[in-house]
C-alpha positions, 0 to 999 in steps of 0.5 A, spaced: 543 510 530 542 507 523 536 509 520 532 502 518 532 502 510 525 502 508 524 500 501 518 502 496 515 500 490 514 504 484 510 505 478 513 502 471 510 507 465 512 512 459 514 519 462 517 525 459 522 530 463 526 535 460 529 532 453 527 525 454 521 521 453 522 514 455 520 508 460 521 510 467 520 507 474 516 513 477 515 514 485 511 520 487 516 524 492 511 525 497 512 517 499 520 518 501 519 524 504 514 521 508 518 515 509 525 521 511 520 524 516 518 518 520 525 517 521 527 512 516 531 511 509 528 510 503 530 506 497 526 505 491 524 498 488 522 498 481 519 492 477 523 486 477 523 479 476 519 475 482 525 471 483 529 476 486 523 478 491 526 474 497 533 477 495 531 484 496 527 484 502 533 480 505 536 487 505 530 491 507 528 493 514 521 495 512 518 494 505 511 500 502 507 497 496 505 504 493 499 506 490 498 505 482 494 502 477 488 497 479 490 489 480 488 485 475 482 482 477 485 474 474 489 475 480 483 474 484 478 469 479 473 475 476 472 478 470 474 485 469 469 490 470 469 495 464 470 500 469 477 497 472 483 500 469 488 497 464 493 492 468 500 493 470 502 486 469 509 486 471 508 491 478 503 486 480 508 480 479 513 484 482 509 486 488 506 480 489 512 476 490 515 481 495 509 481 499 510 474 500 517 475 502 515 479 507 510 475 510 515 468 510 521 473 513 517 477 518 519 484 515 514 489 517 510 491 511 505 497 510 501 496 503 498 503 501 492 503 497 493 498 491 498 496 496 492 494 501 489 492 495 495 487 493 495 484 500 488 483 500 489 478 494 495 475 495 492 473 501 487 470 498 481 475 498 478 479 493 476 486 490 470 490 489 472 492 482 468 499 482 465 504 487 463 511 487 464 516 493 471 516 494 474 519 488 472 527 488 475 528 481 480 526 476 487 527 479 484 531 485 485 528 492 479 528 497 478 527 504 473 523 508 473 520 515 475 513 517 474 510 523 478 505 527 477 499 529 478 498 537 484 493 539 487 493 532 494 495 531 491 500 526 487 503 532 493 503 537 496 508 532 491 512 530 486 511 535 480 517 533 476 518 527 481 521 522 480 525 516 485 522 511 487 524 504 483 518 498 483 517 491 481 510 490 475 507 486 476 499 488 476 496 495 476 490 498 471 485 498 472 478 501 478 479 507 485 474 505 486 469 510 489 472 516 486 478 515 482 483 520 479 489 518 481 494 522 478 501 520 472 503 516 470 509 512 463 512 514 459 508 508 462 501 510 468 501 506 474 497 509 479 503 510 484 499 514 487 491 514 492 488 518 494 480 519 492 477 526 499 474 528 505 478 531 508 480 525 507 488 523 503 488 517 498 494 515 494 495 509 490 503 509 486 504 503 488 511 503 494 516 501 497 518 508 503 520 503 498 525 501 498 528 508 501 531 514 500 525 519 506 521 520 503 516 525 501 510 520 509 511 516 512 511 524 509 505 526 512 502 519 519 505 521 519 504 529 517 496 528 522 496 522 527 499 527 526 493 532 
């Protein structure tokens, strides 16, 4: 049986390794590990021209929009907060085009952290630009509890209250058109969103690749295999 091909977006940044110091397409190894352990084949999707997005998505069985930099506030009609990080405009343009292509084609889609926020923005939603309590320390993954909303796609995958790996200082504010909140943190922060229609579209605010729970990624891979 052929394993589903899952595209995962990447960072585009200056990086150093061995004798090299140059621009690089980067992806933490935990992302392809999670795809593999969930039964899929992972392929990296570095930023490209938005006009290429539909052709790329057409070759995939599923799509993951990975975590990373803050979404540029202008994308949702806001002025930058002083605590918002520098924009990654090339990633924003590329990944928004990928999201649009996946939604148009019905390709299963999972947004992780930034990816969930970008999904919300793609559908006309807005973001809280800074919040406290969801980052333990710079560069340190924390954990907190997430409660599913009964009857949602997320709850069908993870029906119980769960501790998840977390690292974010922004979150969903106004939900995008056609999105439903499907999990919350104890402080009320929206921790998962999904579309109301039959297509498999889910965003999670945490980082499943930094944990051992395969259920969210396995849900994507299984949908991609159908």
